[in-house]
C-alpha positions in Angstrom: -39.1 84.7 88.2 -38.3 86.4 84.9 -38.7 89.8 86.4 -36.3 89.0 89.2 -33.8 87.7 86.7 -34.1 90.8 84.6 -33.6 93.1 87.6 -30.6 91.0 88.6 -29.0 91.2 85.1 -29.6 95.0 85.0 -27.7 95.4 88.2 -24.8 93.2 87.1 -24.8 94.6 83.5 -26.1 98.1 83.1 -28.4 98.5 80.1 -25.7 100.7 78.4 -23.5 97.6 78.2 -26.0 96.0 75.9 -26.4 99.0 73.7 -24.8 98.6 70.3 -25.2 102.3 69.5 -22.6 103.9 71.7 -20.9 107.3 71.4 -22.2 110.7 70.3 -23.9 111.4 67.0 -22.1 114.2 65.2 -22.1 115.9 61.8 -18.7 116.5 60.4 -18.2 120.2 59.5 -14.6 120.1 58.1 -11.0 119.5 58.9 -8.2 117.1 58.0 -10.1 113.8 58.0 -9.5 111.9 54.8 -12.5 110.7 52.8 -15.0 112.8 54.9 -17.3 115.4 53.4 -18.9 118.3 55.3 -22.3 117.3 56.6 -21.5 113.6 56.9 -23.2 111.9 59.8 -20.7 110.2 62.1 -20.2 109.0 65.7 -17.6 110.2 68.1 -16.7 107.5 70.7 -14.6 108.3 73.8 -13.1 105.0 75.1 -10.6 105.4 77.9 -7.4 106.8 76.3 -8.7 107.2 72.7 -11.1 109.4 70.8 -12.5 107.5 67.8 -14.6 108.9 64.9 -16.7 106.4 63.0 -18.7 106.6 59.8 -21.2 103.8 59.7 -19.0 100.9 60.9 -15.8 102.2 59.5 -13.2 103.9 61.7 -12.3 107.3 60.2 -9.7 108.3 62.7 -8.4 107.3 66.2 -6.8 110.1 68.2 -5.0 109.3 71.5 -6.4 111.5 74.2 -2.9 112.6 75.1 -2.3 113.9 71.6 -5.2 116.4 71.7 -3.7 119.9 71.8 -7.0 122.0 71.9 -10.7 121.6 72.3 -12.8 124.6 71.3 -16.6 125.1 71.2 -19.0 127.7 69.9 -22.6 128.3 68.8 -23.9 129.5 65.5 -27.2 131.3 66.1 -29.4 132.3 63.2 -33.0 133.1 62.7 -35.2 130.6 61.0 -36.0 132.8 58.0 -36.3 130.0 55.5 -38.7 128.0 57.6 -40.7 131.2 58.2 -41.0 131.9 54.5 -42.2 128.4 53.8 -44.8 128.5 56.6 -45.9 132.0 55.6 -47.1 130.6 52.3 -49.5 128.4 54.2 -50.4 130.7 57.1 -49.0 134.2 57.6 -49.4 134.0 61.4 -47.3 130.9 61.8 -44.7 132.3 59.5 -44.4 135.5 61.5 -43.9 133.5 64.7 -41.3 131.3 63.2 -39.3 134.3 62.0 -39.0 135.4 65.6 -37.6 132.1 66.9 -33.9 131.3 66.9 -32.0 128.0 66.4 -28.6 127.2 67.7 -26.0 125.0 66.2 -23.4 123.6 68.7 -19.9 123.2 67.2 -16.9 121.5 68.8 -13.4 121.6 67.4 -10.5 119.3 68.1 -6.8 119.7 67.2 -4.1 117.1 67.8 -0.5 116.3 67.3 0.2 112.6 67.5 4.0 112.2 67.1 4.2 114.8 64.3 1.0 113.7 62.7 -1.1 116.9 63.1 -4.7 117.2 62.4 -8.0 118.8 63.4 -11.7 118.7 62.7 -14.8 120.6 63.5 -18.2 119.0 64.0 -21.7 119.8 65.1 -23.3 118.0 68.0 -27.0 117.9 69.0 -28.1 120.2 71.8 -28.8 117.1 73.9 -25.3 115.7 73.6 -23.3 119.0 73.4 -22.5 119.4 77.2 -21.9 115.7 77.8 -19.6 115.5 74.8 -17.6 118.5 76.0 -17.3 117.1 79.5 -16.2 113.7 78.1 -13.5 115.2 75.9 -12.3 117.5 78.8 -12.2 114.5 81.1 -10.3 112.1 78.9 -7.8 114.7 77.6 -7.2 116.8 80.7 -7.6 119.9 78.5 -10.1 122.7 79.2 -12.4 123.6 76.3 -12.0 127.1 74.9 -15.1 129.2 74.0 -14.4 130.2 70.4 -17.2 132.8 70.5 -15.3 134.7 73.2 -12.0 134.8 71.2 -11.4 137.9 69.3 -9.5 137.8 66.0 -7.2 140.7 65.2 -6.0 141.2 61.6 
């Protein structure tokens, strides 16, 4: 009887409806958000017509999706030299292998103009959330994300 009730409830109310931890985990990298430091752990929540950024249980900013002017994305690739040096102290073989591996950081940038209140921010998303977060932002804003790695800067 309990199992039937549980299956029935899962059909009526998907498990995600019970989840208290919604949104995407991000690390703030910089921008115009007040009282936010680079590297701060935050959550980006896409809910219908708004994009909200939360730190713990405090709302840092709410941006109407219609106010977003640009979405950009890029990857920072670097070799794990620091980890390799640390591992080389213990075992040279492991340190040499780590030096050959790469790690990627996935960055997303948002700019907005909400009735003259302009702002923007850059944040890092996990590799598991990166594509879903981009798709969600593109879907709610109607804007196509721009690959910042492909852009060339001319001085």
